[in-house]
N, C-alpha and C positions, 0 to 999 in steps of 0.2 A: 393545473398540475403539469401540463406538458409532457415531458418524456419520463415521468416517474419521480419527480421531486418538486417540491414547492418552490417555484421560481421566485415568488415574492419574498419568501423567507430568506432565500439565498441573497437576493439583491438588498434586503434590509441590512445586511452586514455592512454595506457601504455608508449607512447612516450612523454607524457607531462612532462616538467621539474618541479621539486619540488622547492618550495620557500616559502616565508613568507605568501603567500596567503592561505595556508592550515594550519590551527591552530593545526592540529593533528600531523604535521610533524616536527621532530627535525631539528635543524639547521644544523647538520652533514649531512643531506640528501640534502640540498640546492644545486642546480646546476646539480643534477643527474636526469635522467629520472626515472619514476616509475620502468621500468624493470631493469634499471641499479641498483637501490637501492635494489630491491628485491633479486637480484643475491647474495647479501652479507648475505642473511638470518638473518636480524636484529631480535633482540628479543624485547619483550615489555619493558625490562629494558632500551633500548635506547630511549624510548619515554617518554616525559613529561606528566604531568597531568595539567588540566583535560583531559580526554580522553573518547572516545566511541569506542568500538571494536565489530566486528562481529566474530562469531565462525564458522570455516569452516565445522566442523562435523555436527553442528546443521542446517546450511543452507542446506547441502546435504540431511540430514534426512527430513527436512520439505518439500523440493522440491519433493522428492520421495514419501512421505506419501500422500500429497494432490493430486499429479498427479495420483497416483494409485487409490485413493478413488474416484476421479471424473470419472475416466474411468470405474470403476466398477459400479458406480451409473448411468452411461449413460448420463452424463451431460457434457457440455463444460465449460471450465474455461478461463475467460478473467480477470486475476487478476488486481486489481486496482493499477496502476503504481504510484499513488501519495504517497503511503506508503514509497517508497524508492527513486523515481525519479532517479534510477540508471540503465542506459541502459545495464550494464553488468549483473545485476540480471534479468532484463526483458529478455535478451537473454537466460539465463538459464531456465527461466519459459517457454519460447517459445520452447526451445529445449526439455523440459519435456513434451510437448504436448499441451500447452495452445493454445486456439483458436484465441486469440488476447490480446490486452492490453487495459484496461479501464483507462480513465483519467477524470479529473474534470473541467478543464478550458482551456482557450486559450493559455496561456503560456506553460502549460504542453503539449498540442498538438504540439506546435512548437518544443519542445525538442524531442518528439517522431519522428516527421518527419525529423528532422536533423539527426536522427540515422536510418532513413529508415524504421520505423515500418509500416508494410503494412496493418494491420487490427486494427482500432482504434474504440473504443466505448466511446463516451462522455456521462457520466452519469449526464447530466445536459442540460439545454437549452442554445443554442448559438444564441443570437439575436444582437450581435455587428456587424454592417455593414462591418466594416473593417476585422473583423475576418471571417465573412461569405465569403467575397470576396477572402480572402486568402485561406480558406479551399476549396472553389470552384476551385481556381486555381491549388491547389494540386490535386484535382480529375481530372481536365482536362488534366494536363501534365503527369499523371501517371495512366494509365488504370487499373493497378493491385492494386491500392490503394482502400481499402474499409473503409468507414467511416459512422458511425451511430450516430445520436444525439437524443435528447429527446424533446418532445413538450408537454405542459400540458394546453394550452389554445388556442382558435382561434386567439387571439391577437398575440401570439408567432408565429403561422403559418403565419399570415399576415406579420409581421415584417421580418421573414425569406424570405418569397417569394419576398417581395419588394426588399430586399437587394440583393438577388441572381439574380433577374431580372436586377437590376441596374448594377450589375457586369458582366452581359452577360455570366454567368456560363453555360457551355454546359451540363455537366452531372448532373442529379438531386441528391439531397442530401437525403439519407435515414434517416428516423426518426422513433422513437418508441413513441407511446402515453404513457405518464407516469400517472399511477394511484397512488394517494397518500392515506393517511389515516388520521383520526382525530388527530389533534395536531401534525402531523408529519412534514415532510419537504416539498419539492415541490410535484407537482402531482395533477391532477384533483381529487377533493374530492368525487365525485360520478360518477357512471357508465354513466349516461346520458351526463354529461359534457365531459367525456372521448370519448363517441361516437360522440359527436359534433365535438370534436377536430379531430378525425379520418376522419369525413366527410370533414372537412376544408382542411386537408392534401391531400385527394384524389382529391380535386378541384384545388390544387395548382400545376401548371405545373413544378415548380422547385423542388418539393418534392415527395417522394415516401414513402408510409406507409409500413415499413419494420418490424414492430414488436410492442411489448408491454413491458414496463419496469416499475420497481418499487423498493422500498427500505424498507424492513421490519425492518431494524435495528433501525430506528427512532421511532418505536412504542414500544419498550421494551429495557430497559437498564440492565436487569438481566434475568436469566433463571428460574425465579420462575414460578409456574403453571399459574398465571395470565398473566405474560409476554409472555410465550409461547402460551397461548390461544389467546392473541391479535395478535401475529404473524400469527398463523394458520388461524384465521378468515380473516385477510388481504389477505393471499396467496390464499385462496379459492375464494375471490372476483376477484383476478387477474386471476385465472384459469377460472372462469365463463365469465369474460370480453373477454378473448381470443377467446372463442367460438362464440362471437357476432361480432367480427371484420372481415372485408374483406380486406386482405392485398394485396399489389401491387407488391410483390416479390415472387419468387418460394420457398425461404427458409427463411420465417420469423423467428424472434427470440423472445423468452420470457425470459426476463433477471431480476433477483433479486439476493439476496444472498450476504450479507456482510460477515464478518468473525465470526459472532456470532450464526447465525441460519441457516447455509447452509444445515444442515441435514433436517430441516423442509421444506425448499425451494424444496429440492430434493424429499421428500415424497409427496408433494402436486403437484408439477409441472412436475416431470420427466416423467410422463405417458401421457402428453398432446399430442394429435394428430396434425400433420401438422406443427411442429415448431421444432427449436432447443432450448433447455433450456440452457441458459448461466449464470453461476455463476460469480460474480465479487469480490469474496473474495480476499483481498489484504494483510492483516496482517499476514497471515499464514507463509510467507517465513521468516519473522523475529520472529514473535510470541513475547511473553514477559514473565515476571515473576510477572504479576499483573493481570490486567483486562481480558486479553484474556486467561491467564492460568486458570482463573475461569470459563469463560463463553464459551469457545470453545466447539463445539460439540464433539471433540475428548476427552475432559475432562469429558464429560457426557456419554462416552461409544459408540460413533458413529463408532469407529475404535478400533482395538486391541492395537494400539500404540497411544501415545500422541505426539503432537508437542513439540519441545524444543525451549526455548528462545535462539536466536542467538545473542542477544545484551547484552552488559554489559557496565556499566560505571566504571571508575576508578578515585578515588580521593585520594590525599595525605593528611595526617594529618599535618596541619600547625600550630595548636594551641591546647593546652590542658589547657584552663584557669580555669576549675573547675574539681574537682575529677571525676565527672560522665559525663563530656561534652568534646567532641572533635570536632574541626572544620576541615572539608575537603575543599580543594581548588577547589571544583566543585559546581556549583549552577544551578539555573534555566535557565541561558544562555547556559548551556551545556547539561542538562539532562531533561527528561520530569518529570512533577509533576501533570498534570491535571487529571490523572486517578489513582492517588495514589503515595505516596512517595516511593523513592528507597528503596530497601531491602538490608541491609548489609549482604554479603555472605561469604567472606573470606578476609584474609590479604595475599597479594601476597607473596609467599615464606614461609608462616607460617601456612596455612590452615584455618580451620573454628573455632577452639576451642576459639580463643581469642575474638571472636565476640558473644559468647553465651550471650543471653539476650539483645544484642544491637539492637537499632532501630533508624531510622531517624525520627526526630520530626518536622523539618522545613527546608526550603531552602530559601536563599536569592539569589540575582543575581549571586554571585560568591562563595557562601559558602553553605555547608550542615552541619546541626546540627546532630551530632551523639551522642546519649545518651547510656551509659552503655558500656560494653565490656572492653577489656584490650589492648588498643592501645597507641602507643607512637608517638610523633612528628617524622615525616619522613616515617611512615608506609604507604603503599599504600593499599587501601581498594577497593575490587571489589563489585559493587552494581548491584543488579537485578533491572530491570526497568519495568515500566508499560506504554504501549501505544507506539508502534513503530512509528506511524504517527507523533508524536510530539517529537520523539527522533532523527530520521535520518535527519530531516530538519535543524538541528543545525550544521551539519557537511558536508563540501564539499568534504572531502576525509576520507574514513573509512578503518582503518587497519583491516585486516582479520587475525586472529590467528589460528594456527593449533589446539590449545586446551586451552580454557580460564581457565581451572582448573589446567593446569600444573604449575610447580614451575617457569619455565621460558618460557612463551609462545613465539613461533616463529611467526613472521609476514610473511604470505605467499602471501598476496595480498593487494592491495590498491584499493578500489572501489570508483569511482568518482560519486558524485551526482550533480544533476542539479535542484536546487530549485529556 
């Protein structure tokens, strides 16, 4: 089992046969296994467009940078697996020292257990009776499996307890009381409610109060002074509440920290007594050339180095209907747009000069509108992207290239995702 995931199950993905199910894969690869195809060292020229790729060097850099930072800061890291839903990348995060993997819902939990992930944090409430019966069964049959969920109301506690009793689950489910913030996401909105939730947990025989959780990222969408002040005020409430709770486990956790303000989380929470502080940052392994490039703590000087975007989109010019307009064969079905339009970066094999002044102005389902620049029909344009969480979910198999800036990038891996 190694570092908390079934390595054999992860490796077995390379024995999967390639075919039409994977839109990234060229027809010439059909019938071969992943490992057979990679032996031929295909280049990106062998792949069609639209396409999303990962960069091997950037992945390595980001894994090393974040793992080292968390270790020096004295906090644990349970990266949010929903960003990639890629067990191969989860294994690399765990190998780099991650405490566990965070997930958001029941289908994601089932994927993680299929790959033998041994420590899972659900940053959400689980009140589905069938789901609770299943997770209870996983706990009962695997005594090494650790699972922690969230609760934010006495009603949640009641529903969980009823479902777990009905399923005759033997091991109690560990839960964190979730504290929310005004106009935020889930979570008890005040400390007295949170304390009432904790009391209800302690009275439920099927549950154990194992920690305190929250999410500061819902309270600020930028790193302005006002945004950072709102985050800081919320985190101090979380720290104060920790001191008022009586946990039912020997090693309770206090967990917060998305990918935007984990430096502040560490500053406020890392010194708390009697708990492990667990960050759930997930976007760092992929990073981006948009939202997270602007807001990451590393971009604000939290470390000597910065994260690097490991993802790029590729689109081919299929039409030049007007002098200043080109249409690429990639659109919203292929690349993210919710946190900003793609950024034209280079023409493959021709560098950056021909895209001087170019910008993406709009995206349709299958087309990207590129204004400016000097491109011709047939050119392949590399695009910088914003928001990995809405990029990776569009692809079931991701080519990993040795160097996305090379004239002819070589594909060195194919990473399977399970959305």
